[in-house]
Chimera marker file (.cmm) of the C-alpha trace (Angstrom):
<marker_set name="trace">
<marker id="1" x="-9.121" y="-11.955" z="15.947" r="1" g="1" b="0" radius="0.5"/>
<marker id="2" x="-12.560" y="-11.372" z="14.467" r="1" g="1" b="0" radius="0.5"/>
<marker id="3" x="-11.441" y="-8.938" z="11.776" r="1" g="1" b="0" radius="0.5"/>
<marker id="4" x="-7.949" y="-9.701" z="10.398" r="1" g="1" b="0" radius="0.5"/>
<marker id="5" x="-8.392" y="-7.020" z="7.718" r="1" g="1" b="0" radius="0.5"/>
<marker id="6" x="-8.410" y="-4.360" z="10.460" r="1" g="1" b="0" radius="0.5"/>
<marker id="7" x="-5.048" y="-5.590" z="11.750" r="1" g="1" b="0" radius="0.5"/>
<marker id="8" x="-3.672" y="-5.381" z="8.212" r="1" g="1" b="0" radius="0.5"/>
<marker id="9" x="-5.061" y="-1.856" z="7.808" r="1" g="1" b="0" radius="0.5"/>
<marker id="10" x="-3.417" y="-0.708" z="11.052" r="1" g="1" b="0" radius="0.5"/>
<marker id="11" x="-0.106" y="-2.282" z="10.066" r="1" g="1" b="0" radius="0.5"/>
<marker id="12" x="-0.403" y="-0.591" z="6.684" r="1" g="1" b="0" radius="0.5"/>
<marker id="13" x="-0.611" y="2.803" z="8.394" r="1" g="1" b="0" radius="0.5"/>
<marker id="14" x="2.818" y="2.185" z="9.910" r="1" g="1" b="0" radius="0.5"/>
<marker id="15" x="4.223" y="0.806" z="6.652" r="1" g="1" b="0" radius="0.5"/>
<marker id="16" x="2.837" y="3.756" z="4.696" r="1" g="1" b="0" radius="0.5"/>
<marker id="17" x="4.722" y="6.183" z="6.964" r="1" g="1" b="0" radius="0.5"/>
<marker id="18" x="7.977" y="4.514" z="5.904" r="1" g="1" b="0" radius="0.5"/>
<marker id="19" x="6.937" y="4.744" z="2.249" r="1" g="1" b="0" radius="0.5"/>
<marker id="20" x="6.192" y="8.443" z="2.790" r="1" g="1" b="0" radius="0.5"/>
<marker id="21" x="9.757" y="9.044" z="3.962" r="1" g="1" b="0" radius="0.5"/>
<marker id="22" x="11.115" y="7.138" z="0.956" r="1" g="1" b="0" radius="0.5"/>
<marker id="23" x="9.053" y="9.155" z="-1.537" r="1" g="1" b="0" radius="0.5"/>
<marker id="24" x="9.411" y="12.519" z="0.227" r="1" g="1" b="0" radius="0.5"/>
<marker id="25" x="12.774" y="13.146" z="-1.442" r="1" g="1" b="0" radius="0.5"/>
<marker id="26" x="11.013" y="13.662" z="-4.763" r="1" g="1" b="0" radius="0.5"/>
<marker id="27" x="9.203" y="16.872" z="-5.630" r="1" g="1" b="0" radius="0.5"/>
<marker id="28" x="5.713" y="15.526" z="-6.141" r="1" g="1" b="0" radius="0.5"/>
<marker id="29" x="2.752" y="17.651" z="-7.116" r="1" g="1" b="0" radius="0.5"/>
<marker id="30" x="-0.495" y="17.531" z="-5.158" r="1" g="1" b="0" radius="0.5"/>
<marker id="31" x="-2.396" y="15.693" z="-7.900" r="1" g="1" b="0" radius="0.5"/>
<marker id="32" x="0.227" y="12.920" z="-7.835" r="1" g="1" b="0" radius="0.5"/>
<marker id="33" x="-0.391" y="12.491" z="-4.090" r="1" g="1" b="0" radius="0.5"/>
<marker id="34" x="-4.134" y="12.249" z="-4.774" r="1" g="1" b="0" radius="0.5"/>
<marker id="35" x="-3.530" y="9.580" z="-7.419" r="1" g="1" b="0" radius="0.5"/>
<marker id="36" x="-1.217" y="7.721" z="-5.036" r="1" g="1" b="0" radius="0.5"/>
<marker id="37" x="-3.835" y="7.887" z="-2.281" r="1" g="1" b="0" radius="0.5"/>
<marker id="38" x="-6.569" y="6.577" z="-4.594" r="1" g="1" b="0" radius="0.5"/>
<marker id="39" x="-4.281" y="3.758" z="-5.758" r="1" g="1" b="0" radius="0.5"/>
<marker id="40" x="-3.433" y="2.967" z="-2.121" r="1" g="1" b="0" radius="0.5"/>
<marker id="41" x="-7.102" y="2.759" z="-1.062" r="1" g="1" b="0" radius="0.5"/>
<marker id="42" x="-7.972" y="0.656" z="-4.122" r="1" g="1" b="0" radius="0.5"/>
<marker id="43" x="-5.028" y="-1.596" z="-3.276" r="1" g="1" b="0" radius="0.5"/>
<marker id="44" x="-6.239" y="-2.081" z="0.318" r="1" g="1" b="0" radius="0.5"/>
<marker id="45" x="-9.699" y="-3.029" z="-0.968" r="1" g="1" b="0" radius="0.5"/>
<marker id="46" x="-8.107" y="-5.464" z="-3.417" r="1" g="1" b="0" radius="0.5"/>
<marker id="47" x="-6.020" y="-7.064" z="-0.651" r="1" g="1" b="0" radius="0.5"/>
<marker id="48" x="-9.150" y="-7.362" z="1.500" r="1" g="1" b="0" radius="0.5"/>
<marker id="49" x="-11.081" y="-9.162" z="-1.256" r="1" g="1" b="0" radius="0.5"/>
<marker id="50" x="-8.132" y="-11.437" z="-2.081" r="1" g="1" b="0" radius="0.5"/>
<marker id="51" x="-7.847" y="-12.268" z="1.627" r="1" g="1" b="0" radius="0.5"/>
<marker id="52" x="-11.571" y="-12.953" z="1.876" r="1" g="1" b="0" radius="0.5"/>
<marker id="53" x="-11.447" y="-15.232" z="-1.169" r="1" g="1" b="0" radius="0.5"/>
<marker id="54" x="-8.388" y="-17.129" z="0.044" r="1" g="1" b="0" radius="0.5"/>
<marker id="55" x="-9.559" y="-17.062" z="3.671" r="1" g="1" b="0" radius="0.5"/>
<marker id="56" x="-5.996" y="-16.025" z="4.478" r="1" g="1" b="0" radius="0.5"/>
<marker id="57" x="-4.633" y="-15.105" z="7.898" r="1" g="1" b="0" radius="0.5"/>
<marker id="58" x="-3.643" y="-11.563" z="8.870" r="1" g="1" b="0" radius="0.5"/>
<marker id="59" x="0.035" y="-12.576" z="8.753" r="1" g="1" b="0" radius="0.5"/>
<marker id="60" x="-0.248" y="-13.843" z="5.173" r="1" g="1" b="0" radius="0.5"/>
<marker id="61" x="-2.168" y="-10.730" z="4.120" r="1" g="1" b="0" radius="0.5"/>
<marker id="62" x="0.481" y="-8.476" z="5.641" r="1" g="1" b="0" radius="0.5"/>
<marker id="63" x="3.293" y="-10.246" z="3.793" r="1" g="1" b="0" radius="0.5"/>
<marker id="64" x="1.384" y="-10.214" z="0.486" r="1" g="1" b="0" radius="0.5"/>
<marker id="65" x="0.462" y="-6.538" z="0.873" r="1" g="1" b="0" radius="0.5"/>
<marker id="66" x="4.032" y="-5.581" z="1.811" r="1" g="1" b="0" radius="0.5"/>
<marker id="67" x="5.452" y="-7.264" z="-1.290" r="1" g="1" b="0" radius="0.5"/>
<marker id="68" x="2.901" y="-5.720" z="-3.649" r="1" g="1" b="0" radius="0.5"/>
<marker id="69" x="3.164" y="-2.357" z="-1.869" r="1" g="1" b="0" radius="0.5"/>
<marker id="70" x="6.932" y="-2.168" z="-2.266" r="1" g="1" b="0" radius="0.5"/>
<marker id="71" x="6.572" y="-2.987" z="-5.973" r="1" g="1" b="0" radius="0.5"/>
<marker id="72" x="3.877" y="-0.320" z="-6.437" r="1" g="1" b="0" radius="0.5"/>
<marker id="73" x="5.915" y="2.367" z="-4.642" r="1" g="1" b="0" radius="0.5"/>
<marker id="74" x="9.007" y="1.461" z="-6.691" r="1" g="1" b="0" radius="0.5"/>
<marker id="75" x="7.058" y="1.800" z="-9.946" r="1" g="1" b="0" radius="0.5"/>
<marker id="76" x="5.515" y="5.124" z="-8.843" r="1" g="1" b="0" radius="0.5"/>
<marker id="77" x="8.893" y="6.599" z="-7.859" r="1" g="1" b="0" radius="0.5"/>
<marker id="78" x="10.447" y="5.324" z="-11.106" r="1" g="1" b="0" radius="0.5"/>
<marker id="79" x="7.628" y="6.890" z="-13.145" r="1" g="1" b="0" radius="0.5"/>
<marker id="80" x="7.992" y="10.249" z="-11.346" r="1" g="1" b="0" radius="0.5"/>
<marker id="81" x="11.790" y="10.356" z="-11.745" r="1" g="1" b="0" radius="0.5"/>
<marker id="82" x="11.563" y="9.553" z="-15.457" r="1" g="1" b="0" radius="0.5"/>
<marker id="83" x="9.387" y="12.648" z="-16.120" r="1" g="1" b="0" radius="0.5"/>
<link id1="1" id2="2" r="1" g="1" b="0" radius="0.2"/>
<link id1="2" id2="3" r="1" g="1" b="0" radius="0.2"/>
<link id1="3" id2="4" r="1" g="1" b="0" radius="0.2"/>
<link id1="4" id2="5" r="1" g="1" b="0" radius="0.2"/>
<link id1="5" id2="6" r="1" g="1" b="0" radius="0.2"/>
<link id1="6" id2="7" r="1" g="1" b="0" radius="0.2"/>
<link id1="7" id2="8" r="1" g="1" b="0" radius="0.2"/>
<link id1="8" id2="9" r="1" g="1" b="0" radius="0.2"/>
<link id1="9" id2="10" r="1" g="1" b="0" radius="0.2"/>
<link id1="10" id2="11" r="1" g="1" b="0" radius="0.2"/>
<link id1="11" id2="12" r="1" g="1" b="0" radius="0.2"/>
<link id1="12" id2="13" r="1" g="1" b="0" radius="0.2"/>
<link id1="13" id2="14" r="1" g="1" b="0" radius="0.2"/>
<link id1="14" id2="15" r="1" g="1" b="0" radius="0.2"/>
<link id1="15" id2="16" r="1" g="1" b="0" radius="0.2"/>
<link id1="16" id2="17" r="1" g="1" b="0" radius="0.2"/>
<link id1="17" id2="18" r="1" g="1" b="0" radius="0.2"/>
<link id1="18" id2="19" r="1" g="1" b="0" radius="0.2"/>
<link id1="19" id2="20" r="1" g="1" b="0" radius="0.2"/>
<link id1="20" id2="21" r="1" g="1" b="0" radius="0.2"/>
<link id1="21" id2="22" r="1" g="1" b="0" radius="0.2"/>
<link id1="22" id2="23" r="1" g="1" b="0" radius="0.2"/>
<link id1="23" id2="24" r="1" g="1" b="0" radius="0.2"/>
<link id1="24" id2="25" r="1" g="1" b="0" radius="0.2"/>
<link id1="25" id2="26" r="1" g="1" b="0" radius="0.2"/>
<link id1="26" id2="27" r="1" g="1" b="0" radius="0.2"/>
<link id1="27" id2="28" r="1" g="1" b="0" radius="0.2"/>
<link id1="28" id2="29" r="1" g="1" b="0" radius="0.2"/>
<link id1="29" id2="30" r="1" g="1" b="0" radius="0.2"/>
<link id1="30" id2="31" r="1" g="1" b="0" radius="0.2"/>
<link id1="31" id2="32" r="1" g="1" b="0" radius="0.2"/>
<link id1="32" id2="33" r="1" g="1" b="0" radius="0.2"/>
<link id1="33" id2="34" r="1" g="1" b="0" radius="0.2"/>
<link id1="34" id2="35" r="1" g="1" b="0" radius="0.2"/>
<link id1="35" id2="36" r="1" g="1" b="0" radius="0.2"/>
<link id1="36" id2="37" r="1" g="1" b="0" radius="0.2"/>
<link id1="37" id2="38" r="1" g="1" b="0" radius="0.2"/>
<link id1="38" id2="39" r="1" g="1" b="0" radius="0.2"/>
<link id1="39" id2="40" r="1" g="1" b="0" radius="0.2"/>
<link id1="40" id2="41" r="1" g="1" b="0" radius="0.2"/>
<link id1="41" id2="42" r="1" g="1" b="0" radius="0.2"/>
<link id1="42" id2="43" r="1" g="1" b="0" radius="0.2"/>
<link id1="43" id2="44" r="1" g="1" b="0" radius="0.2"/>
<link id1="44" id2="45" r="1" g="1" b="0" radius="0.2"/>
<link id1="45" id2="46" r="1" g="1" b="0" radius="0.2"/>
<link id1="46" id2="47" r="1" g="1" b="0" radius="0.2"/>
<link id1="47" id2="48" r="1" g="1" b="0" radius="0.2"/>
<link id1="48" id2="49" r="1" g="1" b="0" radius="0.2"/>
<link id1="49" id2="50" r="1" g="1" b="0" radius="0.2"/>
<link id1="50" id2="51" r="1" g="1" b="0" radius="0.2"/>
<link id1="51" id2="52" r="1" g="1" b="0" radius="0.2"/>
<link id1="52" id2="53" r="1" g="1" b="0" radius="0.2"/>
<link id1="53" id2="54" r="1" g="1" b="0" radius="0.2"/>
<link id1="54" id2="55" r="1" g="1" b="0" radius="0.2"/>
<link id1="55" id2="56" r="1" g="1" b="0" radius="0.2"/>
<link id1="56" id2="57" r="1" g="1" b="0" radius="0.2"/>
<link id1="57" id2="58" r="1" g="1" b="0" radius="0.2"/>
<link id1="58" id2="59" r="1" g="1" b="0" radius="0.2"/>
<link id1="59" id2="60" r="1" g="1" b="0" radius="0.2"/>
<link id1="60" id2="61" r="1" g="1" b="0" radius="0.2"/>
<link id1="61" id2="62" r="1" g="1" b="0" radius="0.2"/>
<link id1="62" id2="63" r="1" g="1" b="0" radius="0.2"/>
<link id1="63" id2="64" r="1" g="1" b="0" radius="0.2"/>
<link id1="64" id2="65" r="1" g="1" b="0" radius="0.2"/>
<link id1="65" id2="66" r="1" g="1" b="0" radius="0.2"/>
<link id1="66" id2="67" r="1" g="1" b="0" radius="0.2"/>
<link id1="67" id2="68" r="1" g="1" b="0" radius="0.2"/>
<link id1="68" id2="69" r="1" g="1" b="0" radius="0.2"/>
<link id1="69" id2="70" r="1" g="1" b="0" radius="0.2"/>
<link id1="70" id2="71" r="1" g="1" b="0" radius="0.2"/>
<link id1="71" id2="72" r="1" g="1" b="0" radius="0.2"/>
<link id1="72" id2="73" r="1" g="1" b="0" radius="0.2"/>
<link id1="73" id2="74" r="1" g="1" b="0" radius="0.2"/>
<link id1="74" id2="75" r="1" g="1" b="0" radius="0.2"/>
<link id1="75" id2="76" r="1" g="1" b="0" radius="0.2"/>
<link id1="76" id2="77" r="1" g="1" b="0" radius="0.2"/>
<link id1="77" id2="78" r="1" g="1" b="0" radius="0.2"/>
<link id1="78" id2="79" r="1" g="1" b="0" radius="0.2"/>
<link id1="79" id2="80" r="1" g="1" b="0" radius="0.2"/>
<link id1="80" id2="81" r="1" g="1" b="0" radius="0.2"/>
<link id1="81" id2="82" r="1" g="1" b="0" radius="0.2"/>
<link id1="82" id2="83" r="1" g="1" b="0" radius="0.2"/>
</marker_set>
């Protein structure tokens, strides 16, 4: 494919839906969702630049982004529950 980052972005939409169901159990305020969204977009940009630098395949990018994404979501949920 010409644009592997697009494939990653589309896969991320599906992955993000699963994350949404995981997080939904917590009572999150609107501003926390905005912060999460900003962090998510910044993360996608970061993954894109890392992929461009490494000249990685879409498969590798997906795996990397999944691992980092799970860690980020875990930390966010942990931070919210501790408040």
